[in-house]
N, C-alpha and C positions, 0 to 999 in steps of 0.2 A: 442331276435331275433325271427322274425316271422317264423314259420315252413314253409319251401319252398313248401311242398306239399299242405298245406292249402292255401297259397298265390296263387298258381297256380289254385286251385279249387275255389278261390274267397270266402273262408269261413272266417267269423269273429266270435268272441266270447269273453267271459270274464272269467277270473279266479279270484276268491276271496280268498286271502291268509290271514291267521292269523299268526302273528309272534311277537316275543319280540324284542324291541329295547333296547339294553343294555345301561348301563351308559356311555360306551365309544362310543356310536353311531352305533355300529355294530349290525347286526341282528342275531337271533338264533331262534330255535324251530319253524321253518317255516312249516305250514301245509296248505293243501288245504281245504277250507270250502265248496266251490262250484266251478264247472267248466262246461262250455258249451261244452267243447271238451277235452278229456284227452291229446291230442297232444299239447295243450297249457300249460299244467301244469308245465312240466320241464323247458321250457324256462322262464316262470314267476318266478319260484323258483330260477333259476340261476341268473336272473337279481336282485332280492331282496337281494340275498346273497352278491352282489357286492356293493349295495347302502350303504351310510352312512347318518345317521340322527342326528338331534339335539336331545339329550336324554330328557326324562321327567325330571322335577325338583320338588323337595319337600324340603321345608325349606332351599332353596338356594343351594341344592346339587343335582347332577345328579343322577337319579334313572332309573331303567329298567321299561318299560311300554309295555303293549300289544297293538298291532295295528291290525286293520282289514282293508284291502285295496283291492279294485277291480283293476285288471290289465286288461285293454281292449286291444284286438287285433282287430283293425278295418281295414278291407280290403277296398282299394279304387283303382280304375283303373286309 
């Protein structure tokens, strides 16, 4: 969710998150690697916690993998 105060102010930004995708597709160990604005960090983390991914695979079995993902917050009128 775009923070309402930043939307009203017309502020855009990006948060780069690093997290693990577990073998079951859920996320864990979410950390902020870089952020243009601290107010974007918690909404980005909340979103990634809800997402489900195809897990990594090794020798035909699902495994946990690390992911680095930029989350853009783009303001448009």
